[in-house]
NUFISE-808051 format. One record per residue (C-alpha): residue in one letter; x, y, z. Coordinates in steps of 0.02 Angstrom, whole numbers, plus 32768, in hexadecimal, padded with zeros to 4 digits. Example, Ala and Ser with C-alpha at 12.3 -4.5 7.8 and 13.67 -1.06 7.14 Angstrom:
<rs>
A82677F1F8186
S82AC7FCB8165
</rs>
This chain:
<rs>
M82F9821E8376
T835981DD82E0
A835F813B827C
N83F280C58285
R8415807C81DA
R848B7FF4819E
I84B07FAF80F2
V84B27EF180E9
R84D57E968047
R84657E078016
D84B17D5A800C
A84E57D2A7F5D
V846C7CA97F14
E84887C4D7E71
A84017C737DF1
R83C97BC47DBE
G834E7B947D38
D83227BC37C86
W83217C807C8F
P82ED7CEB7BFA
A83817D0A7B8A
S835F7DC57B8C
W83777DD07C48
P84267E0A7C79
P84827DA67D00
L846D7E377D79
L83AF7E2F7D6F
R83B07D737D86
R84207D877E1E
V83AB7E087E69
H83147D957E58
A83727CFF7E9A
A83A57D627F35
R82EA7D7B7F58
G82C97CC17F51
S82877CB87E9F
D82B17C3F7E15
A82987C5B7D5B
R81DD7C377D66
S81AF7C917E06
A82137D2F7DE1
M818A7D717D6E
P80F27D037D93
R805F7CFE7D1A
L7FA57CEA7D32
V7FB47C2F7D14
D801B7C297DB4
L7F8F7C707E21
L7F5C7C0B7EB9
P7EB27BB57EA5
F7E1D7C117EEF
A7DD47B6F7F31
E7E507B757FC2
M7DFC7C118009
R7D8F7BEF80A0
G7CDB7C27808A
I7CE67C437FCF
D7C627BC17FA5
A7BE37C10801A
A7C0F7CBC7FD4
V7BF57C807F21
D7B4D7C347F52
L7B157CDE7F95
L7B497D3A7EF8
R7B047CB87E80
D7A5B7CB67ED6
A7A577D757EDB
I7A7B7D7E7E20
N79F97CF87DF7
R79707D567E54
D79A57E037E18
A79C77E3A7ECA
R7A087EE77EF4
I7AC17ED37F1A
L7B1E7F5D7F76
V7BDD7F5E7F72
V7C217FC28005
G7CD47FFC7FEF
D7D55804E805E
F7DA080FB8055
D7E5080CC801D
C7E9580997F73
D7E867FDF7F97
G7DD17FF77FCC
A7DA880667F36
T7DF47FEF7EB6
A7DA37F5B7F0E
C7CFA7FB27F03
A7D137FD57E4A
V7D487F217E2A
G7CB17EE07E89
V7C347F4E7E2E
R7C807F337D81
G7C997E797D9B
L7BEA7E547DDC
R7B9E7EB27D4B
M7C0B7E4F7CD2
L7BCB7DAE7D22
G7B147DDA7D0C
A7AE17E3F7DA5
K7A627EC17D6E
H7A4C7F267E0C
V7AF87F507E52
M7B127FED7EBA
H7BA7802C7F1B
A7BC880967FB4
V7C5C80CA801E
P7C65811280CE
N7CA081C380E8
R7D3A81C28157
I7CFF825781BF
V7C45823281C7
H7C40817481D9
G7CED813C820D
Y7D39809981D0
G7CD7800D8180
M7C207FDF8187
T7BE180338225
P7B2D803A8265
G7B2680F0822F
L7B5780C4817D
V7AD88036817B
E7A5080B081AC
E7A7D81208119
L7A86808E80A0
A79D7805580CE
A798F80CC804C
L79E280637FC4
Q79817FC97FFE
P7A0C7F4B7FDE
E79EA7E917FEC
L7AA07E5B7FED
V7B307EC5802D
V7BE17E997FF6
T7C6C7EEB805A
V7D157F008006
D7DB87F238062
H7D5E7F298109
G7CD97ED1816D
I7D3C7E5581D4
A7D387ECC8269
C7C8D7F1B8247
H7C247EB582C1
A7BAA7F4082F1
G7B8C7F7A8240
I7B707ECA81FF
N7AF97EA6828E
A7A997F44825E
A7A917F0C81A9
K7A567E5F81D9
A79D17EAA8249
R79897EFF81AE
G797E7E578155
W7A127E7280E2
Q7A8A7DE880B5
V7B407E1680D2
L7BD97DD28078
V7C817E0B80BF
T7D1C7E0F8051
D7DB47E4F80AD
H7E6C7E3080CB
H7E887E808175
L7EAA7E18820F
P7E0D7DE6826F
G7DF27E018328
P7DC77D7883A6
T7D1C7D5D8355
L7CDB7D6982A3
P7C477DD68273
A7B9D7D888257
A7BA57D928199
D7B527D138126
A7BFC7CEF80D8
I7CAE7D2A80F2
V7D3E7D228075
N7DE17D5780C6
P7E857CF880B2
N7EB37D2D8163
Q7E1A7CE681BB
P7E337C4D822C
G7E367BA881D0
D7E5D7BF18125
S7EDD7B8980C7
F7EFA7C038039
A7FB77C10802B
S7FC17CCA8009
K7F967D2F80A4
A7FD77DCE8054
M7F4A7DEF7FDA
A7EFE7E9E7FDA
G7E437EBB7FE6
V7E387ED67F2A
G7E8A7E2D7F0E
V7E0D7DD67F7F
I7D747E177F21
F7DC87DED7E7B
Y7DE27D3A7EB6
L7D2B7D307EEA
L7CF77D697E3C
L7D657CE17DF0
A7D0B7C607E5A
L7C617CA77E2E
R7C897CA37D74
A7CBB7BEC7D82
R7C197BC07DDE
L7BAE7C1C7D5E
G7C0D7BD37CCA
A7C1F7C857C89
T7C9F7CC17C0A
A7CB37D757C43
D7D667DB27C2F
L7D907DDE7CE3
T7E447E027CB3
S7E037EAD7C7C
L7DF87ED57D37
L7EAF7EB37D5A
D7EE57F677D3D
L7E7E7F957DD7
V7EBF7EFD7E37
A7F727F307E15
V7F587FE47E4E
G7EFE7FB47EEE
T7F7D7F2D7F1B
V80147F9D7F03
A7FC480337F59
D7F977FCD7FF4
M804E7F9D800B
V80297EE6802F
P80BC7E6D801D
L80D47E417F67
D80DD7D847F6F
A80D87D207ECD
N801A7D227EC7
N800F7DDE7ED9
R809B7DF77E5A
A803A7D8E7DDC
L7FA27DFE7DF4
I800A7E9D7DEA
G806A7E637D52
A7FCA7E3F7CF0
G7F817EE67D23
L801D7F467CF3
R801F7EF37C48
R7F6F7F337C29
L7F9A7FE27C65
R80397FEB7BFE
A7FD87FB47B64
G7F5B80417B7B
Q7ED17FC87BAF
G7EAF800F7C5C
C7E0580527C8B
A7DE181077C5E
G7DFA81457D10
L7EA680F77D26
R7EDF81347C7C
A7EA881E47CAB
L7F0281D97D52
I7FA2819F7CFD
D7F9782357C88
V7F7182B77D0E
S800182787D79
G807E828D7CEB
R80A881D47CDB
R80B6816F7C3B
E804A80D77C1C
T80CE807A7BB9
T814C807C7C48
L80D6807C7CDE
S812580297D76
P80EC7FF77E24
N814980917E61
D80DB80FE7DF2
I804180AC7E3C
G807F80BD7EEE
F80BB81717EE3
A804881BE7E60
I7FAA815E7E39
G7F7F81187EE4
P7F9481BD7F42
R7F1D82177ECC
I7E9681957EEC
N7EBC81927FA6
A7EB0824F7FB2
A7DF4824A7F94
G7DDA81DC802C
R7E5082428097
L7E0B82F1807B
E7D6782DF801B
D7CF9824C7FEC
M7D4081AB7FA2
G7CA381A57F38
I7D0082187EBF
G7D8D819B7EB0
I7D1881077E97
E7CB481667E14
C7D5781897DB7
L7D7E80CF7DB6
L7CD0809C7D7F
T7CAF81157CF0
D7CCF80E07C3D
D7CB881927BFE
V7D6681D27BD3
G7D3782887BE6
H7CE3826D7C8E
A7D7982077CC8
R7DED82977C9E
Q7D8083117CFE
L7D7E82A17D97
A7E3A82807D8B
A7E57833C7D8A
V7DEC834D7E27
L7E4E82C27E7C
H7EF183157E49
G7EB883B87E98
I7E8483607F38
N7F2E830B7F3E
E7F8683B37F30
E7F1F83EF7FC4
R7F4B83508022
R8004836D8003
A7FF8841C804D
V7F9983DF80E6
Q8013835080FE
G80A983C580EF
D806A8432817C
M8043839B81EA
Q80EA834981C4
E814983E481F6
V80F583E182A1
A8112832782B5
D81CA83328285
S81E983C182FE
R819F835C838C
V820282BE836E
D82A283228355
G82988352840C
V8288829E8447
G831E8236847B
S836381B18407
D833381298483
A827881458466
P8233809F8423
A81A380E983C0
A814881898392
C809581AA83CC
L8055825983A6
F7FB382BC83AB
D7F89836B8373
E7EDD83B8837D
A7EFA841682D9
W7F26837B8273
H7EB3833181EE
P7E76827E8211
G7E84824F815A
V7F3E82758152
V7F80822C81F5
G7FAA8188819F
L802281E1812A
V8073823D81BC
A80898198821A
S80D38148817E
K815181D48165
L818481CD821C
K819A81118211
E820781218177
R827081AF81BF
L82898166826D
H827A80AB8249
R8208809C82DE
P814F807582F1
A80E9811482E5
I80368145830D
A7FE981EE82E3
F7F4182288327
A7EC882B182F5
P7E1982E2832F
V7D90828982CE
E7D3F833482BB
S7D7B83E282E8
G7D64840583A1
G7D28835383C4
T7D6782DE844B
A7D72824183E1
L7E1D821E8392
R7E4A81B782FC
G7EF8816E82F2
S7F5C811C8269
A7FF080AB828E
R808280718224
S81077FF58258
I81AF7FA9822F
P81DB7EF2820D
G81D77E8B82AC
F81587EF78309
H80A67EBC82E6
I80447F5C82FD
R7F977F0E830A
D7FD47E92838C
A80237F2383EB
L7F7C7F7D83EE
A7F277EDC8425
L7FA07ECF84B8
V7F7E7F8384EB
D7EC47F5D84E2
A7EDA7EC0854D
R7F447F1B85CF
H7ED17FB385D5
P7E1E7F8085A9
G7DB58010856B
L7E4880818542
I7E3580638486
D7D868075843E
R7DAD800783A6
F7E417FD0833E
G7E6E7F6282AB
G7EF37F448227
H7F867ED28207
A803F7EC0822A
M807E7F6081DA
A7FE87FD681E2
A7F527FEE8252
G7ECC806A8281
L7E7C80918327
S7E0A810A8380
L7E06814A8433
Q7DD081DF8499
A7E42827784AA
E7E4A82658567
A7E8D81B48550
F7F1D81E784DE
P7FA382018566
A7F7E815885B4
F7F7B81038509
R8020815484D6
D807481158575
A802C80678561
F805D805B84AA
L810E809984CB
Q811E80168554
V80F07F8C84DA
A81707FD28461
R81F57FCF84E9
D81C87F1C8514
W81CB7EDB8462
L824C7F408403
T83057F188401
D839B7F7683BD
D839D7F018327
L82E77F2682FE
L83077FE18311
T83947FDA8293
D835A7FFB81E2
V83B47F76817E
L83C87FA380C6
R83D77F028064
S84507F237FD6
D84687EB97F3B
G85207EE57F41
E858E7F527ED6
L85767F787E1F
S86087F6A7DA8
S86327FFA7D34
H85DB7FAB7C9D
D85387F9D7D00
F8523805A7D01
H84C680567C5D
I8415807E7C23
D83F77FC87BF0
T841A7F8F7CA1
A83AA80167CEA
L831B7FE67C77
A83317F2D7C9C
L83277F4D7D56
R82907FC07D45
D822C7F4F7CD3
G826D7EA47D07
G820C7E8F7DA8
H81717EC07E07
W81CA7F117E98
G81797F4D7F37
Q81517F207FEB
G819C7E778015
Y81F37E6A7F6B
A826D7EF97F77
E82A27F617EE4
P83597F437EB8
L83CE7FA67F29
F848B7FB37F17
D851880017F79
G85C780407F5B
E864880C77F7D
F865281617F0E
E86B382027F04
V8648829F7F16
L8676830B7E80
A85EE838E7E97
W854F83AC7EF7
R84C1842A7F05
I841B84407F5E
V837D842A7EF7
G82D384667F33
E830F848B7FE4
R830C83D5801F
H835E836C7F98
L8417834E7F77
K845583407EC4
L84FE82EA7EB4
E857E82C97E2E
L85DE822C7E5E
G867D81E17E1D
M86A881297E0D
G874981097DB0
H873C816A7D0E
Q867E81767D17
R861A820E7D4B
L856C81E17D8A
N84D7824D7DB2
A847E82297E56
I83F582747EBF
H83C6825B7F75
F831182927F89
G82F982E28033
G83B282C88051
W83EA83798079
D8414837A8133
G846D8422813B
D851E83DC812E
A858A83CF8093
P85AB831A8061
P865D82D9807A
S86D382BF7FE8
R86AE82057FE4
L860981AF8008
R85C68101801F
I851680FF7FDE
A848680867FCB
Y842E80AE7F28
R83BC80767E9C
L83EF80807DE6
A836780D17D7B
P834D81227CD2
D835881DF7CDD
D82AF820B7C92
Y82D082C57CA6
R836C82C37C38
G832A82397BC7
G838881D57B46
G8404815D7B91
A841D81C07C32
I841C81687CD9
Q842281A27D8D
L8440815A7E38
L83AF816F7EB0
V8402817B7F59
V83A681267FE8
H842C813B806D
R84D981898076
E8565818480F4
P861E81B180F4
A868681368090
S86F181148128
A865D80BF817D
S86688005819C
L86567F968105
P85AB7F4380F5
A85967E91812F
</rs>
C-alpha cells in the first residue's frame, strides 16, 4: 500500500491592503493565497470573536460565580493529552486568579479509567468531596460519568470542543462551540481555548481585573498540539501565546520543557510546539500518568519544573522506543497489502494503548489513507482501544457512526471529530469491525480523495534563497493545521547525496549557479536519486550550521521528467 502524491500550485492572489513595510512580497503572497488580507494574516487579541456568542456560557458563568461566592470546592477534571493538560492548568490557574479559594484538579488514567469522566473515575473522585466539577477537553460524550456525578449531588459544568452524539449529557451547563444551536463562528477551537473563553466571560461578569493573558502561553501550546484548524481566532490566541513564550514570560513548566527539548525561546515556532513541547507533555498520558504533565504546568517553582520536565523528557524517550517497535510492525503489515486498499485497520496484542494514536497518525501520513490502530486496554484483556486518524474529505467520526448504525453493538463507545477519533470494542468484534469500516471507506473514498495533493506556493527565484527570506517565512505567520506552512516546488540538479542516520537523505542541489543544501527526513527508499529532481520543499534557516545558512526541507521528490504541476 503506497500513497499517491501530486504537486498542485496555488492560484495566484493579489496581496491587497496595507501590509507591514517589513514584509517581503513573497510573504504577502503566501498569506493572500490562504485567504488572508493585511489584517487577518497575523490577527491580534483585539480581533478575537466575542464570548457572548457561545451557547451556554451565561449559565456556565452563573455556576462558577456562585461557586466562588460561596467558597465551594471546585474540581477541574482534565484529559490525558496535551490539550487536556493545558486546559486543566488554564482552568486551575484562571479560577484561582478570579477568586476561587478551593480549586482542585484530577485527570483520568488512560489504562485504569479510559477516556473522560467515567463512573469509575467519579467513584475515585468522591474522596475529594467536590461541589462543582468542571470538565475540560471532554465531557460531551460522558453521559454515564456525568449521571454518576449528579447522583452524588455534584454540579457539573462541561467545557469541550468534540462533536456531540445524538443527545447531550445531563450537565448543569455546557460550553462547546460544536453543540447544537451554538452560533459561535469558530468551530475549530481546542479544549484549552474553550476554557480560556469561559474565564474571559467570568472575569467580565465579576468585574475583575486579573490579567488572563498570562495564560495564553498554555493556550498556544494546547491549541497547536491538538492539531485543530488554525482559523483566524486560533491564530490570534497562538500569536499572543508565542509572543509571551519568546519573551521568556511562559510559565515555569513550559520554559523548562523548551530547555530540555533543546529549543530556543526567542525563536520558538508552532513547529517546535508540535514536534518537541507537545510530545513531551503527551508522553505522560500515553505511558504514565498525565498528572505529572499537569503538575509541571502548574508549578511556579523553577527547580521543581526542571525536575518534572526531565521526567517528561525521559518518558518521551521511552515512548519513542515503544512507538518505533510498533511502527515497524504496522509498516510491515501494510506493505503486504495491495495499493487498492482504501484504509488501514490494524490490531496487535503486543501494542501499547497509549501509543496507537501515533501509529495511526504515521500510517495516515505515509499512506494518505484513513488509519485505525488497536491495542488491548490491558495486557491479556479482551477489551480493545482504538485510535483513528483521517484525511481531508473523510469524516472519521461520521464513518464510525455509520458503522455503529449498520452494526449496533459492534462498537462499545466512540467519539471524536472529522480528522481524529477514539473508540473501544471487544477483541472478538475486531474482524467484523475491520470489515465494516473498510466497507465504509470503499463507499466514501474516491481516487481524488486518496491522492495526497501538495499545495505549492510556486517556484522561488534565485534571490529568494537567502536567510532573510527564510526568517521572514518562519516568523511571519502562525502556520499549522488548516493554515499551511509555506511550501514551494521546483526542479534541481542533484550534485551530491548521502544517507544520514539510516533513513534520511542529505542532498546538495544545483539551481543555476547556486548550490543548495537540502534534507529529506525519512526519504531514503533504497534507491539513488536521479540526476535531476522535482521537489516540494520548505525554505528554512539551517540552525545546525548557523549564521546565514539555509536549507531546503524536502517534503516530496520525484524525477524531474514527471508532469509539470497544475
